[in-house]
Backbone as a printed PyTorch tensor [residue, N CA C, xyz], in Angstrom:
tensor([[[-17.4780,  12.9750, -21.4360],
         [-16.6780,  11.8520, -20.9930],
         [-15.2710,  12.2990, -20.6210]],

        [[-14.6080,  13.0310, -21.5040],
         [-13.2400,  13.4640, -21.2160],
         [-13.2190,  14.5210, -20.1140]],

        [[-14.2750,  15.3420, -20.0370],
         [-14.3470,  16.3460, -18.9770],
         [-14.4910,  15.6790, -17.6080]],

        [[-15.2820,  14.6370, -17.5210],
         [-15.4370,  13.9190, -16.2560],
         [-14.1170,  13.2840, -15.8330]],

        [[-13.3950,  12.7160, -16.8000],
         [-12.0910,  12.1190, -16.4910],
         [-11.1070,  13.1790, -16.0240]],

        [[-11.0960,  14.3250, -16.6950],
         [-10.1840,  15.4110, -16.3240],
         [-10.5180,  15.9590, -14.9380]],

        [[-11.7970,  16.0970, -14.6300],
         [-12.2030,  16.5690, -13.3090],
         [-11.8130,  15.5730, -12.2220]],

        [[-11.9840,  14.2920, -12.4890],
         [-11.5870,  13.2750, -11.5150],
         [-10.0740,  13.3110, -11.2760]],

        [[ -9.3070,  13.4430, -12.3420],
         [ -7.8570,  13.5280, -12.2050],
         [ -7.4480,  14.7730, -11.4240]],

        [[ -8.0850,  15.9090, -11.7020],
         [ -7.7660,  17.1550, -10.9940],
         [ -8.1400,  17.0600,  -9.5220]],

        [[ -9.2630,  16.4230,  -9.2200],
         [ -9.6780,  16.2530,  -7.8210],
         [ -8.6620,  15.3930,  -7.0740]],

        [[ -8.1880,  14.3330,  -7.7070],
         [ -7.1690,  13.4900,  -7.0730],
         [ -5.8610,  14.2470,  -6.8690]],

        [[ -5.4740,  15.0640,  -7.8400],
         [ -4.2380,  15.8350,  -7.7220],
         [ -4.3360,  16.8580,  -6.5970]],

        [[ -5.4680,  17.5380,  -6.4930],
         [ -5.6460,  18.5240,  -5.4320],
         [ -5.7370,  17.8290,  -4.0750]],

        [[ -6.3620,  16.6680,  -4.0320],
         [ -6.4270,  15.9160,  -2.7690],
         [ -5.0290,  15.5060,  -2.3180]],

        [[ -4.1690,  15.1320,  -3.2500],
         [ -2.7780,  14.8270,  -2.9160],
         [ -2.0590,  16.0720,  -2.4060]],

        [[ -2.3200,  17.2110,  -3.0230],
         [ -1.7150,  18.4620,  -2.5680],
         [ -2.1890,  18.8220,  -1.1630]],

        [[ -3.4490,  18.5630,  -0.8600],
         [ -3.9740,  18.8100,   0.4850],
         [ -3.2720,  17.9070,   1.4960]],

        [[ -3.0800,  16.6460,   1.1360],
         [ -2.3950,  15.7250,   2.0410],
         [ -0.9600,  16.1700,   2.3010]],

        [[ -0.2700,  16.6310,   1.2700],
         [  1.1020,  17.1040,   1.4510],
         [  1.1540,  18.3820,   2.2910]],

        [[  0.1670,  19.2500,   2.1240],
         [  0.1100,  20.4580,   2.9490],
         [ -0.1630,  20.1160,   4.4080]],

        [[ -1.0200,  19.1480,   4.6360],
         [ -1.2740,  18.7160,   6.0130],
         [ -0.0160,  18.1280,   6.6390]],

        [[  0.7520,  17.3900,   5.8550],
         [  2.0080,  16.8340,   6.3610],
         [  2.9760,  17.9520,   6.7360]],

        [[  3.0910,  18.9820,   5.8880],
         [  3.9810,  20.1010,   6.1870],
         [  3.4630,  20.8990,   7.3790]],

        [[  2.1560,  20.9920,   7.5140],
         [  1.5760,  21.7090,   8.6520],
         [  1.9120,  21.0110,   9.9630]],

        [[  1.8880,  19.7030,   9.9580],
         [  2.1770,  18.9540,  11.1840],
         [  3.6730,  18.8090,  11.4470]],

        [[  4.4960,  18.7180,  10.4050],
         [  5.9090,  18.4390,  10.5660],
         [  6.8160,  19.6400,  10.2990]],

        [[  6.2490,  20.8060,  10.0400],
         [  7.0680,  21.9660,   9.7120],
         [  8.0730,  22.2850,  10.8000]],

        [[  9.3440,  22.4690,  10.4360],
         [ 10.3400,  22.7130,  11.4710],
         [ 10.1770,  24.0840,  12.1430]],

        [[  9.6670,  25.0530,  11.4230],
         [  9.4970,  26.3970,  11.9850],
         [  8.0480,  26.8230,  11.8290]],

        [[  7.6880,  27.8580,  12.5730],
         [  6.3080,  28.3450,  12.5380],
         [  5.9800,  28.9760,  11.1860]],

        [[  6.9800,  29.5710,  10.5340],
         [  6.7260,  30.1600,   9.2160],
         [  6.3520,  29.0880,   8.1980]],

        [[  6.9700,  27.9120,   8.2890],
         [  6.6050,  26.8060,   7.4000],
         [  5.1680,  26.3820,   7.6320]],

        [[  4.7540,  26.3800,   8.8700],
         [  3.3860,  25.9660,   9.1920],
         [  2.3630,  26.9940,   8.7220]],

        [[  2.7000,  28.2690,   8.8210],
         [  1.7850,  29.3100,   8.3450],
         [  1.6530,  29.2290,   6.8250]],

        [[  2.7550,  29.0230,   6.1220],
         [  2.6890,  28.8900,   4.6640],
         [  1.9160,  27.6360,   4.2570]],

        [[  2.0790,  26.5530,   5.0120],
         [  1.3180,  25.3360,   4.7210],
         [ -0.1720,  25.5720,   4.9360]],

        [[ -0.5160,  26.3160,   5.9690],
         [ -1.9240,  26.6270,   6.2190],
         [ -2.4970,  27.4970,   5.1110]],

        [[ -1.7230,  28.4470,   4.6390],
         [ -2.1590,  29.3080,   3.5410],
         [ -2.3630,  28.4900,   2.2680]],

        [[ -1.4380,  27.6190,   1.9700],
         [ -1.5690,  26.7630,   0.7920],
         [ -2.7220,  25.7890,   0.9500]],

        [[ -2.9570,  25.3570,   2.1640],
         [ -4.0550,  24.4290,   2.4270],
         [ -5.4070,  25.0660,   2.1240]],

        [[ -5.5880,  26.3080,   2.5030],
         [ -6.8860,  26.9220,   2.2080],
         [ -7.0500,  27.2040,   0.7200]],

        [[ -5.9510,  27.5030,   0.0180],
         [ -6.0490,  27.6900,  -1.4300],
         [ -6.4230,  26.3660,  -2.1040]],

        [[ -5.8250,  25.2740,  -1.6360],
         [ -6.1740,  23.9600,  -2.1750],
         [ -7.6100,  23.5840,  -1.8300]],

        [[ -8.0830,  23.9690,  -0.6610],
         [ -9.4650,  23.6830,  -0.2830],
         [-10.4460,  24.4350,  -1.1870]],

        [[-10.0970,  25.6610,  -1.5480],
         [-10.9360,  26.4230,  -2.4780],
         [-10.9720,  25.7280,  -3.8370]],

        [[ -9.8050,  25.3060,  -4.3210],
         [ -9.7450,  24.6170,  -5.6130],
         [-10.5300,  23.3100,  -5.5710]],

        [[-10.4200,  22.5820,  -4.4780],
         [-11.1420,  21.3230,  -4.3480],
         [-12.6540,  21.5470,  -4.3130]],

        [[-13.0890,  22.5800,  -3.6210],
         [-14.5260,  22.8810,  -3.5700],
         [-15.0500,  23.2700,  -4.9590]],

        [[-14.2740,  24.0280,  -5.6990],
         [-14.7030,  24.4220,  -7.0480],
         [-14.7600,  23.2120,  -7.9680]],

        [[-13.7390,  22.3560,  -7.9000],
         [-13.7450,  21.1640,  -8.7460],
         [-14.8850,  20.2200,  -8.3930]],

        [[-15.1410,  20.0430,  -7.1120],
         [-16.2740,  19.2020,  -6.7140],
         [-17.6030,  19.8220,  -7.1300]],

        [[-17.6880,  21.1560,  -7.0910],
         [-18.8950,  21.8310,  -7.5550],
         [-19.1390,  21.6050,  -9.0360]],

        [[-18.0570,  21.6200,  -9.8190],
         [-18.1910,  21.3260, -11.2460],
         [-18.5730,  19.8740, -11.4790]],

        [[-17.9430,  18.9720, -10.7350],
         [-18.1910,  17.5330, -10.9280],
         [-19.6020,  17.1460, -10.5210]],

        [[-20.0990,  17.7150,  -9.4140],
         [-21.4220,  17.3680,  -8.9130],
         [-22.5280,  18.2790,  -9.4380]],

        [[-22.1580,  19.2950, -10.1970],
         [-23.1090,  20.2540, -10.7820],
         [-23.9960,  20.8960,  -9.7300]],

        [[-23.3650,  21.4450,  -8.6970],
         [-24.1130,  22.1310,  -7.6440],
         [-23.5030,  23.5050,  -7.4040]],

        [[-24.3420,  24.4690,  -7.1330],
         [-23.8810,  25.8240,  -6.8870],
         [-23.4870,  26.0520,  -5.4260]],

        [[-23.9120,  25.1780,  -4.5540],
         [-23.6360,  25.3290,  -3.1300],
         [-22.1340,  25.2960,  -2.8450]],

        [[-21.4020,  24.4700,  -3.5560],
         [-19.9660,  24.3670,  -3.3150],
         [-19.2080,  25.6060,  -3.7910]],

        [[-19.7450,  26.3240,  -4.7520],
         [-19.1100,  27.5680,  -5.1800],
         [-19.2250,  28.6330,  -4.0870]],

        [[-20.3590,  28.6640,  -3.4220],
         [-20.5150,  29.5860,  -2.2960],
         [-19.6090,  29.1810,  -1.1400]],

        [[-19.4680,  27.8810,  -0.9110],
         [-18.5570,  27.3950,   0.1260],
         [-17.1210,  27.7740,  -0.2070]],

        [[-16.7430,  27.7100,  -1.4760],
         [-15.3890,  28.0940,  -1.8890],
         [-15.1430,  29.5750,  -1.6160]],

        [[-16.1420,  30.4030,  -1.8450],
         [-15.9980,  31.8340,  -1.5680],
         [-15.8230,  32.0890,  -0.0760]],

        [[-16.5740,  31.4060,   0.7500],
         [-16.4460,  31.5680,   2.2040],
         [-15.0890,  31.0680,   2.6920]],

        [[-14.6360,  29.9390,   2.1650],
         [-13.3170,  29.4210,   2.5410],
         [-12.2270,  30.4170,   2.1540]],

        [[-12.3420,  31.0090,   0.9840],
         [-11.3420,  31.9740,   0.5300],
         [-11.3110,  33.2100,   1.4290]],

        [[-12.4720,  33.7210,   1.7860],
         [-12.5220,  34.9020,   2.6460],
         [-11.9670,  34.6180,   4.0330]],

        [[-12.3810,  33.5070,   4.6210],
         [-11.8930,  33.1640,   5.9570],
         [-10.4060,  32.8200,   5.9440]],

        [[ -9.9430,  32.1780,   4.8870],
         [ -8.5280,  31.8550,   4.7780],
         [ -7.6610,  33.0910,   4.6670]],

        [[ -8.1150,  34.0780,   3.9070],
         [ -7.3580,  35.3230,   3.7860],
         [ -7.2710,  36.0380,   5.1320]],

        [[ -8.3880,  36.1310,   5.8280],
         [ -8.3880,  36.7990,   7.1340],
         [ -7.4950,  36.0530,   8.1230]],

        [[ -7.5470,  34.7300,   8.0930],
         [ -6.7110,  33.9410,   9.0010],
         [ -5.2330,  34.1250,   8.6920]],

        [[ -4.8690,  34.1890,   7.4270],
         [ -3.4650,  34.3850,   7.0570],
         [ -2.9720,  35.7510,   7.4970]],

        [[ -3.7760,  36.7690,   7.3020],
         [ -3.3820,  38.1150,   7.7350],
         [ -3.2530,  38.1710,   9.2520]],

        [[ -4.1960,  37.5700,   9.9620],
         [ -4.1380,  37.5800,  11.4270],
         [ -2.9150,  36.8250,  11.9400]],

        [[ -2.6180,  35.6730,  11.3630],
         [ -1.4380,  34.9180,  11.7830],
         [ -0.1540,  35.6740,  11.4650]],

        [[ -0.1020,  36.2960,  10.3210],
         [  1.0750,  37.0840,   9.9630],
         [  1.3010,  38.2460,  10.9100]],

        [[  0.2460,  38.9420,  11.2530],
         [  0.3780,  40.0560,  12.2000],
         [  0.7580,  39.5780,  13.5810]],

        [[  0.2110,  38.4420,  13.9960],
         [  0.5340,  37.9060,  15.3130],
         [  2.0050,  37.4880,  15.3790]],

        [[  2.4870,  36.8680,  14.3360],
         [  3.8970,  36.4470,  14.3240],
         [  4.8470,  37.6270,  14.2160]],

        [[  4.4400,  38.6580,  13.5020],
         [  5.3160,  39.8160,  13.3150],
         [  5.3310,  40.7350,  14.5360]],

        [[  4.1680,  40.9410,  15.1620],
         [  4.0920,  41.9340,  16.2520],
         [  3.6930,  41.3750,  17.5870]],

        [[  3.1580,  40.1850,  17.6250],
         [  2.7510,  39.6020,  18.8960],
         [  1.2960,  39.8640,  19.2470]],

        [[  0.5900,  40.6570,  18.4460],
         [ -0.8370,  40.8950,  18.6630],
         [ -1.5050,  41.0280,  17.3060]],

        [[ -2.8230,  40.8700,  17.2850],
         [ -3.5650,  40.9710,  16.0390],
         [ -4.2170,  42.3310,  15.9140]],

        [[ -4.8480,  42.7620,  16.9960],
         [ -5.5400,  44.0610,  17.0020],
         [ -4.8910,  44.9440,  18.0550]],

        [[ -4.5650,  46.1400,  17.6610],
         [ -3.9530,  47.0630,  18.6250],
         [ -5.0060,  47.7440,  19.4530]]])
């Protein structure tokens, strides 16, 4: 009972964090703010997938969280290289 309540509260908190990251992504004054918001957004998406996997008792969401984490890391590195040098692959 208390675990279900705690998971519901955590899911709501992470969903609020996702909404705030989306707001910063759309309204960021500089491109660096938008890249950091995107990075935080994928971390929050991983946390949300894990929490939903625990709440729904399914293993599929844990695999989705792993894929989101891998793709988010690659996207952050690619965006960072593009902003720093103007290209991703030399």
